[in-house]
Legacy VTK file of the C-alpha trace (Angstrom):
# vtk DataFile Version 3.0
C-alpha trace
ASCII
DATASET POLYDATA
POINTS 183 float
-0.001 -0.005 -0.001
1.116 3.480 -0.760
-0.400 5.350 2.148
-2.192 7.873 -0.120
-5.905 7.980 0.620
-8.112 6.965 -2.277
-10.424 9.571 -3.771
-14.035 8.941 -4.667
-14.673 9.356 -8.385
-17.320 12.019 -9.086
-20.762 10.509 -9.451
-23.005 11.400 -12.335
-26.612 10.659 -13.050
-27.208 8.689 -16.218
-28.420 11.074 -18.944
-27.457 14.208 -17.032
-25.287 16.732 -18.882
-21.698 16.966 -17.743
-21.290 19.688 -15.142
-18.166 20.997 -16.871
-20.178 22.442 -19.773
-21.463 25.968 -19.180
-25.132 26.780 -19.734
-25.473 28.514 -23.144
-26.266 32.221 -22.925
-29.462 33.737 -24.321
-27.376 35.400 -27.022
-25.798 32.073 -28.017
-29.245 30.436 -28.118
-30.687 33.274 -30.253
-27.768 32.956 -32.655
-28.300 29.167 -32.992
-32.052 29.602 -33.563
-31.427 32.343 -36.145
-28.882 30.186 -38.000
-31.284 27.232 -38.030
-34.117 29.484 -39.281
-31.990 30.796 -42.151
-30.835 27.295 -43.053
-34.391 25.949 -43.057
-36.373 28.901 -44.460
-33.717 31.032 -46.213
-35.073 30.054 -49.595
-38.859 30.459 -49.446
-39.703 29.284 -52.941
-42.154 26.405 -52.989
-43.253 26.610 -49.345
-46.890 26.355 -48.311
-48.709 28.600 -45.833
-47.968 26.252 -42.923
-44.211 26.548 -43.542
-44.551 30.347 -43.483
-46.424 30.180 -40.188
-43.698 27.955 -38.711
-40.996 30.293 -40.006
-42.777 33.318 -38.566
-43.108 31.679 -35.156
-39.455 30.619 -35.072
-38.294 34.037 -36.246
-40.398 35.840 -33.609
-39.014 33.605 -30.866
-35.405 34.101 -32.050
-35.935 37.865 -31.962
-37.428 37.692 -28.470
-34.416 35.698 -27.179
-32.005 38.097 -28.876
-33.704 41.188 -27.434
-33.769 39.574 -23.988
-30.022 38.816 -24.258
-29.361 42.438 -25.182
-31.652 43.645 -22.369
-33.839 45.434 -24.916
-37.174 43.630 -24.632
-40.214 45.636 -25.758
-42.792 46.554 -23.132
-45.642 44.032 -23.072
-48.840 45.717 -24.175
-51.181 42.795 -23.571
-52.374 42.751 -27.182
-52.320 39.771 -29.482
-48.906 39.172 -30.916
-46.856 40.216 -27.876
-44.881 37.688 -25.822
-47.783 37.610 -23.332
-50.376 36.646 -25.964
-48.867 35.127 -29.096
-50.918 35.148 -32.290
-52.470 31.970 -33.632
-50.607 29.975 -36.319
-53.241 30.928 -38.928
-52.374 34.655 -38.651
-50.378 35.809 -41.645
-47.176 37.657 -40.600
-48.268 40.784 -42.567
-51.826 40.762 -41.151
-51.900 43.463 -38.429
-55.193 42.404 -36.833
-55.313 40.770 -33.393
-56.695 37.275 -32.715
-60.364 36.932 -31.814
-59.666 34.229 -29.221
-58.078 30.826 -28.866
-57.645 28.551 -31.919
-60.912 26.737 -32.555
-60.526 25.502 -36.155
-57.944 23.949 -38.478
-57.551 25.352 -42.001
-56.095 23.042 -44.641
-54.789 24.084 -48.044
-55.079 22.085 -51.276
-51.973 20.025 -50.325
-53.311 19.278 -46.804
-50.883 21.582 -45.004
-52.736 22.877 -41.956
-52.734 25.681 -39.414
-54.923 25.998 -36.319
-56.415 29.424 -35.810
-58.907 31.692 -34.183
-62.114 32.281 -36.112
-60.963 35.696 -37.358
-57.586 34.652 -38.782
-58.917 31.272 -39.993
-61.546 33.039 -42.108
-58.946 35.448 -43.511
-56.597 32.541 -44.288
-59.360 30.463 -45.885
-60.376 33.420 -48.064
-56.776 33.664 -49.306
-56.488 29.973 -50.280
-57.603 28.161 -53.415
-59.145 24.823 -52.485
-58.917 25.422 -48.743
-61.013 23.594 -46.150
-61.861 24.233 -42.516
-62.545 21.800 -39.668
-63.542 22.494 -36.077
-61.160 21.449 -33.323
-62.535 18.972 -30.750
-63.076 21.659 -28.094
-64.858 24.070 -30.469
-68.564 24.743 -30.162
-70.732 23.093 -32.830
-71.000 25.134 -36.005
-67.667 26.976 -35.595
-66.230 25.647 -38.856
-69.404 26.593 -40.720
-69.266 30.144 -39.340
-65.634 30.458 -40.462
-66.459 29.075 -43.896
-69.348 31.527 -44.364
-67.269 34.457 -43.116
-64.458 33.586 -45.556
-66.884 33.849 -48.486
-67.304 37.605 -47.846
-63.597 38.357 -47.272
-61.284 39.338 -50.108
-58.043 37.354 -50.415
-55.170 38.907 -48.430
-57.416 41.674 -47.052
-54.500 43.552 -45.450
-53.077 44.336 -48.909
-54.225 47.688 -50.281
-54.769 48.512 -53.901
-57.377 48.241 -56.639
-59.052 44.866 -57.065
-60.724 44.142 -60.362
-59.943 40.517 -61.284
-62.017 37.649 -59.919
-59.114 36.138 -57.978
-58.748 39.468 -56.134
-62.393 39.597 -55.028
-64.337 37.704 -52.369
-66.292 34.651 -53.403
-69.552 36.540 -52.797
-68.407 39.396 -55.068
-67.483 36.941 -57.805
-70.859 35.181 -57.477
-72.737 38.505 -57.607
-70.753 39.554 -60.675
-71.770 36.346 -62.456
-75.461 36.767 -61.546
-75.504 40.348 -62.869
-74.531 39.320 -66.397
LINES 1 184
183 0 1 2 3 4 5 6 7 8 9 10 11 12 13 14 15 16 17 18 19 20 21 22 23 24 25 26 27 28 29 30 31 32 33 34 35 36 37 38 39 40 41 42 43 44 45 46 47 48 49 50 51 52 53 54 55 56 57 58 59 60 61 62 63 64 65 66 67 68 69 70 71 72 73 74 75 76 77 78 79 80 81 82 83 84 85 86 87 88 89 90 91 92 93 94 95 96 97 98 99 100 101 102 103 104 105 106 107 108 109 110 111 112 113 114 115 116 117 118 119 120 121 122 123 124 125 126 127 128 129 130 131 132 133 134 135 136 137 138 139 140 141 142 143 144 145 146 147 148 149 150 151 152 153 154 155 156 157 158 159 160 161 162 163 164 165 166 167 168 169 170 171 172 173 174 175 176 177 178 179 180 181 182
């Protein structure tokens, strides 16, 4: 024997991260998220509306983390779209209107990409899609999907875009139907 007391090897829990690695900073996390967002959504050609909604959500979260790391967070105003009340996935990034409540329906496009949304944004999204469909979520009151479908018929596609609208694809379904009946 050598006379040197034996030391206990450090114990670790299976699956626990090594204690030698430092916790990543908010800035480092924001940078990683931003890099991943650019790698995934940097080229937007060929994406469906669901991919845009995912990209918007990821981008908004990356910006929140970055602003928090720089100690420059915006003051929470309690309106839809702030960190306190995020907007529903059916809300288009350029649509400035707030949500009308919790998501109650799912809107599907012609390729079956989907986005859950409040009744307001679901109707606006459905009005902007060709071949879109709407289904009520399990917790929605009966008739919710029908109300959204009927509301979408009177909404012009991409209603937040200003400018003259003269072609059928720029008008609401009701306006197109009325135009056809008048001839």
